[in-house]
C-alpha positions in Angstrom: 70.6 132.7 174.3 70.0 129.7 172.3 71.5 129.9 168.6 68.5 128.7 166.8 70.4 128.3 163.5 73.0 126.0 165.1 70.1 123.7 166.4 69.1 122.8 162.9 72.4 123.2 161.1 73.8 119.9 159.9 77.1 118.8 161.6 78.4 117.8 158.4 77.8 120.2 155.5 76.4 119.3 152.2 77.2 120.6 148.8 73.9 122.6 148.9 75.0 124.5 151.9 78.0 126.2 150.5 77.6 126.0 146.6 77.2 129.2 144.5 73.6 129.4 143.3 73.6 132.4 140.9 75.4 130.6 138.1 76.6 132.3 134.9 76.0 129.8 132.0 76.5 129.5 128.3 75.1 127.3 125.5 76.9 125.3 122.9 76.7 127.9 120.4 78.4 130.7 122.6 81.3 132.3 120.7 84.9 132.1 122.1 85.0 136.0 122.4 81.9 136.1 124.4 83.1 133.3 126.7 86.2 135.2 127.5 84.3 138.3 128.1 82.0 136.5 130.6 84.8 135.1 132.6 86.5 138.6 132.7 83.3 140.4 133.8 82.4 138.0 136.5 85.8 137.1 137.7 85.3 133.3 137.2 87.5 130.6 135.7 84.8 128.3 134.2 81.3 128.4 132.8 78.9 125.3 132.7 77.4 124.8 129.3 73.6 123.9 129.5 70.8 123.3 127.0 67.3 124.9 126.9 66.3 122.7 129.9 69.3 123.7 131.9 70.8 120.3 131.8 74.5 120.5 131.9 76.1 119.2 128.6 79.8 120.2 129.5 81.9 122.8 131.0 84.4 125.4 129.6 87.4 126.3 131.8 90.2 128.9 131.4 92.4 125.9 130.6 90.3 125.2 127.5 90.5 128.8 126.4 94.4 128.8 126.7 94.6 125.9 124.2 93.7 128.6 121.6 97.2 130.0 122.2 98.6 126.7 120.9 96.9 126.8 117.5 99.5 126.6 114.9 102.1 125.4 117.2 101.3 121.6 117.5 104.4 119.3 117.8 104.4 116.9 114.8 103.5 113.3 115.4 101.0 114.2 118.1 98.3 111.7 117.3 97.2 110.5 120.7 93.6 111.1 121.7 94.7 113.8 124.1 96.7 115.5 121.3 93.8 115.3 118.9 91.6 116.8 121.6 93.8 119.5 122.4 94.1 120.4 118.6 90.4 120.4 118.1 89.9 122.8 121.1 92.7 125.1 119.9 90.8 125.7 116.6 87.3 125.6 118.1 85.2 128.9 117.7 82.2 128.0 120.1 81.7 126.2 123.4 80.5 123.1 121.5 84.1 122.5 120.5 85.8 123.9 123.7 84.0 122.3 126.4 84.9 119.3 128.3 82.1 116.8 128.1 80.6 115.1 129.9 81.1 117.5 132.8 81.8 115.8 136.3 78.8 116.9 138.4 77.4 116.4 141.9 74.2 116.6 143.8 73.4 119.2 146.3 72.7 116.5 149.1 76.1 115.0 148.8 78.3 115.5 151.7 80.9 118.4 151.3 83.7 116.0 152.2 82.6 113.5 149.5 82.5 116.3 146.9 86.1 117.3 147.9 87.3 113.9 147.3 85.6 113.8 143.9 87.3 116.9 142.9 90.7 115.6 143.9 90.0 112.2 142.1 88.9 113.7 138.9 91.5 116.6 139.0 88.9 119.3 138.6 88.6 122.7 140.3 84.8 123.1 140.3 81.7 120.8 140.1 78.3 121.7 138.4 75.6 120.9 141.0 72.7 119.2 139.4 69.2 118.3 140.9 66.5 116.4 138.9 68.7 116.7 135.7 68.8 120.6 136.0 71.7 123.0 137.0 71.1 124.5 140.5 74.4 125.7 141.4 78.2 125.2 141.2 80.7 124.1 143.8 84.4 125.5 143.6 87.5 124.7 145.6 86.9 128.1 147.4 83.5 127.0 148.5 84.9 123.8 149.9 87.5 125.7 151.9 84.8 128.0 153.4 84.0 125.3 155.9 87.6 125.5 157.5 87.5 129.4 157.6 84.7 129.4 160.1 85.3 131.5 163.2 85.9 129.9 166.6 82.6 131.4 167.9 80.6 129.8 165.1 82.2 126.3 165.8 81.6 126.9 169.7 77.9 127.6 169.0 77.6 124.4 166.8 79.1 122.4 169.5 76.8 123.7 172.3 73.6 123.8 170.4 73.9 121.6 167.4 75.8 118.7 169.2 75.2 118.9 173.0 71.6 120.1 172.9 70.2 119.0 169.6 72.1 115.8 169.1 72.9 114.5 172.6 69.7 116.0 174.2 71.8 117.5 177.1 71.8 120.9 178.8 74.9 122.7 177.4 75.2 125.1 180.4 77.2 122.8 182.6 79.7 122.2 179.9 82.8 124.5 179.5 83.6 124.7 175.8 86.5 126.6 174.5 87.6 126.8 170.7 91.1 127.9 169.7 91.8 127.9 165.9 89.5 125.0 165.3 90.7 122.9 168.3 87.8 122.2 170.8 88.4 121.7 174.4 85.4 120.6 176.3 85.0 120.0 180.1 82.0 118.5 181.9 80.3 115.4 183.0 78.2 112.9 181.2 76.1 109.9 182.5 77.9 107.1 180.6 81.6 106.3 179.6 80.2 105.6 176.2 78.7 109.2 176.0 82.3 110.5 176.0 83.2 108.7 172.9 79.9 109.6 171.1 80.3 113.3 172.0 83.8 113.3 170.8 82.8 111.8 167.5 80.0 114.3 167.0 82.2 117.3 167.8 84.8 116.0 165.3 82.1 116.0 162.7 81.3 119.7 163.0 82.7 121.5 160.1 86.0 123.5 160.8 86.9 121.3 163.8 90.5 120.2 163.5 90.6 118.2 166.8 89.0 117.7 170.1 90.5 117.7 173.6 87.9 116.1 175.9 88.1 116.4 179.6 85.0 114.7 180.4 84.0 112.6 183.4 81.1 110.2 183.6 78.8 108.9 186.3 78.7 105.2 185.1 81.2 103.0 183.2 79.1 101.0 180.8 82.0 99.4 178.9 81.5 95.9 180.4 77.7 95.7 180.9 76.3 92.6 179.8 72.7 92.1 178.6 70.1 90.4 180.9 70.3 86.6 180.7 66.8 86.4 179.1 68.2 88.5 176.2 71.6 86.8 175.9 70.3 84.1 173.6 68.7 86.4 171.1 
């Protein structure tokens, strides 16, 4: 039975494929206590701050709230920009003073791997997802890791239907595909030697795959094929 979802599923996930769409938000005038309550009620560690048009103007995290515990305990002589910012947040009463702004955001069509790199580079744990200037979701580290928690059966289906059938235009039935903890072992025959490399690269691009062990034969070695003489001067 053909997995229709696998036929149309991208081999590389985008932010929009895994982001959380139902986002709890606050405004710039949301009080500190209400922010605490929302985080506790919804079991979340950050809240995007949006305006009336749902444009993201900042983000408040647990780390920002923890600075309130430092109020009154600042070290003397702390006049660096970071120290001044921490002191201001420690005395803030609303999201306007607590939030980090501008918030680092990402678009829903950005590859998930690129979003993960952005998180690491910016040192953030979540990214508001923005489309046409409006908040449409939020991406957390847990969302990114979901792609590596896929079952072997899901990965195998994507290889058979999404790669071999949909991308390579081949009948997957003659291929023996086994997946063990994300390692794909594939046996079968393709037309050209170059197809072996292409197929391996496409399988490696499937989310959740950690390696490929190809045992593929080919009918024709096209490594040293030269173009016809009439095309060689083009």
